[in-house]
N, C-alpha and C positions, 0 to 999 in steps of 0.2 A: 065163125071168125077166132073164137079161142083154140078151137082143134086142131086148124092150121097152123097156129102160134107154138101149140105143143108139139106138133108133129115136126116142124120146123125145127124146134130146138133139142128133139131126139134125134133128128137125123145129122143137125151140126154135132151133137154132142157123140155120136158113132163114128162120124169121119175122123173128128178131133181122136178119139179113142184106138181106132184103127192105125193113124197115121203113127200117134204114140208108139204102137207094139212094132210099126215099122223101124222107129228110130231106138228101139231100146240098145242101151249099152250091151256088149258084148263081155264074154270073160276073159282074162289075161292070158298069154299064153304062161307056160314057166319058166321061159328067158324072159320074158317080159316082167313077170313078178319078180325075181331076182333083180333087174337092175331098180325097179321102183322102189322095192326095200332096200339096196344100196344108197340110192337120194333121200329116203327117207330117214336112213341112218345119220346120214349127213346132216341131215338137218336136225338130230335130237328127236325123233317120233320112230313110231313102228305099230305094228296092226292098221286093221281098217278093211273095210271092203273097197277091193281094186278092180276096176272096168275100164276099158277103153271104148272112146265112143266111136258111133258106128255113123257121126253124120261125114266121113271120110277127112276131119280134121287132125287124126292120128292123134288125137289127145288123149291122157290118162286121168281117170278121177279116183281118188281113194277117199271116201265117206267113214269118218269118225276115226281117225288115226290116231293115237295116243300121243303126246309130245310133252316135252318137259312142261311147258305151263298149261298142257289145257288139252281139250281133244278139237280137231280140225278136220275140214273138209279140205282137200290140195288136188289142185289141177296141175299136171305135168304136159308138156307139150312131145311131139313127138323123141325128142332127142331126152328124154327122161329129163328135164330141167324144170323146176318149180315156176308156175305163171300167176297162181293164185292159191292162197290159202287165207281161208276164211275159219275165224272160231268159232264154233257151234256152240 
């Protein structure tokens, strides 16, 4: 019985890992990066790791952007408008 629970847990973990790999974010195009940088600068922020979400939402994520009052994770919509800004 214990073996079945362990095997089930491992199978579930493998499914989650493979699903996560399929939903991994993708790099931003150079044109997209320029638009993101312009938006960040307008908000007083720079830098960070930029990625495009692959879930079909068209959203962009910027992790660890440096802003005037701290470091933030920022999410932009497909029109490069800030939708979420969370302080790290």
